[in-house]
C-alpha positions, 0 to 999 in steps of 0.5 A: 103533249104526245105525238100519238093519241091516247085514251084521254086526248088526241095526239099532236099529229091528229090535231095538226091534221084536223085543224090544217085540213079544216082551215084549208077547206074553209079557206079554199071554199071561201076562196072558190066562192069569191073567185068571181070578184077577180079584177082581170081574167088573168087574176081569175086564172091565177086564183083558180090555179091556187084553188085547185092546188089547195084542193089537191093539198087537202086531198093529200092531207086527208089521205095521210090523215087516214093512214095515220089514223089506222096506226094511231090510238084514239081517246075513249068516247065520252059518256053520251046517249047511244044515239049521239055516239052513233050520230058522231060516228056517222058524221065523221064517216060522212065528213071523211067521204066528202073531204075526199070526194070534193077535191076528186070532183074538182079534179074530175071537173078540171079533166072534163073541161080539158084543162091542165092541172098543176100543183102550185106550178111544180108538176102536172097531174094526169086527167081523170077523164077525157075532155067532155063538154056534155058532162062539164056542167053536170060535174061542176054542179056535183063539185058545187053541191058537194061543197054545200053538203060538206058545209052543212055537215061541218055546221052539224059537227061544230055545233055538236062539239060546241054543245058538248063543250058548253052544255055537257061540260065534257072534254069532247072539244077540249081534247081536239083543241091545240091548246088548253087543258082537259077538265078533270071529272072527279067524284066529290068525296063521300059520293060513289 
């Protein structure tokens, strides 16, 4: 397996970014939803700090992924109707925007709440805005709605990948899987 992508499949680095970001988003989203189950105020503060640090990590990883993507190759598109190719490009674009916007909105929410923002207790990050109690609830809602919208787009993304894998029997999903082999689509002898 090559570090770089080629015309048949995604490279190891692209796959790493894809799966680590996906797992971090799903884990951190679940974590964010379960924070109210903390047994004490101190536990909730610690969980919230961890949630913020993971979100900042996702932001850094997606920015690194975009930088890598600019210099990396990409597999050629599998044959599909034009509307599906257009929908795939649109979905990927929306995913990138949301994956950047969600942690930025969390950072913004943290800023207007007037709280310090640390990355895994190693260093502080600057506020994106001044403390503003009037904006606090609105920004919290923006962060939450972005999460639900991201989840909806992720369901469409995963559904499309599974449709290609199960019904179209092509390599769209297989070429992004960390393990496994691509299906060979060869023309049977005597056919052209």
